[in-house]
C-alpha positions as CSV (number, residue, x, y, z in Angstrom):
1,M,122.0,91.8,81.8
2,K,122.7,91.9,78.1
3,I,119.5,91.8,76.0
4,A,119.2,91.5,72.2
5,L,116.8,94.3,71.4
6,Q,115.3,95.2,68.0
7,Y,114.1,98.7,67.4
8,V,111.1,99.4,65.2
9,N,111.3,102.8,63.5
10,D,108.8,104.8,61.5
11,S,109.5,106.1,58.0
12,N,111.2,109.1,59.5
13,G,113.6,107.0,61.5
14,H,112.0,107.7,64.9
15,T,111.9,104.7,67.2
16,Q,108.3,103.6,67.7
17,A,108.8,100.3,69.6
18,I,111.3,97.9,70.9
19,Q,111.2,94.1,70.5
20,L,112.9,91.6,72.8
21,P,112.9,87.8,73.1
22,V,110.0,86.4,75.1
23,A,112.5,84.7,77.5
24,E,114.1,88.0,78.3
25,W,110.7,89.6,78.8
26,E,109.7,86.9,81.3
27,K,113.0,87.4,83.2
28,I,112.2,91.1,83.4
29,L,108.7,90.5,84.6
30,T,110.0,88.1,87.3
31,K,112.5,90.7,88.6
32,L,109.8,93.4,88.5
33,K,107.5,91.2,90.6
34,K,110.2,90.7,93.2
35,Y,110.9,94.4,93.3
36,E,107.2,95.1,93.8
37,Q,106.9,92.5,96.6
38,A,110.0,94.1,98.3
39,L,108.5,97.5,98.0
40,Q,105.2,96.4,99.4
41,L,106.9,94.7,102.3
42,K,108.9,97.9,103.0
43,S,105.7,99.9,102.9
44,D,103.9,97.5,105.2
45,L,106.8,97.6,107.7
46,K,106.8,101.4,107.7
47,E,103.1,101.4,108.4
48,A,103.5,98.9,111.2
49,F,106.3,100.9,112.8
50,D,104.3,104.1,112.5
51,Q,101.4,102.4,114.2
52,V,103.7,101.2,117.1
53,K,105.0,104.8,117.4
54,T,101.5,106.1,117.6
55,I,100.4,103.5,120.2
56,R,103.5,104.2,122.3
57,S,102.8,107.9,122.3
58,T,99.1,107.6,123.4
59,K,98.1,107.7,127.0
60,G,95.6,105.3,128.5
61,K,95.0,101.6,128.4
62,K,96.7,99.8,125.6
63,Q,95.3,96.6,124.2
64,T,97.2,93.4,124.8
65,L,98.0,90.9,122.1
66,N,95.6,88.4,123.7
67,E,92.8,91.0,123.8
68,F,93.4,91.8,120.1
69,L,93.4,88.1,119.1
70,N,90.2,87.5,121.1
71,E,88.5,90.2,119.1
72,L,89.2,88.3,115.8
């Protein structure tokens, strides 16, 4: 992705800010939102698999799906 950036420098020539077109900023925000959603999904799946592993390793009566849904 090629973006036309403009750098804002102070009187000493140090970069203080970067400006970019609004359309490019919106594209970046859209991609960031997709990455955040994918990361959340990955995290949720890891938690679910960890819970399944824990349930499988415990002894005793396990709750069926119907029992779980009836509690809701």
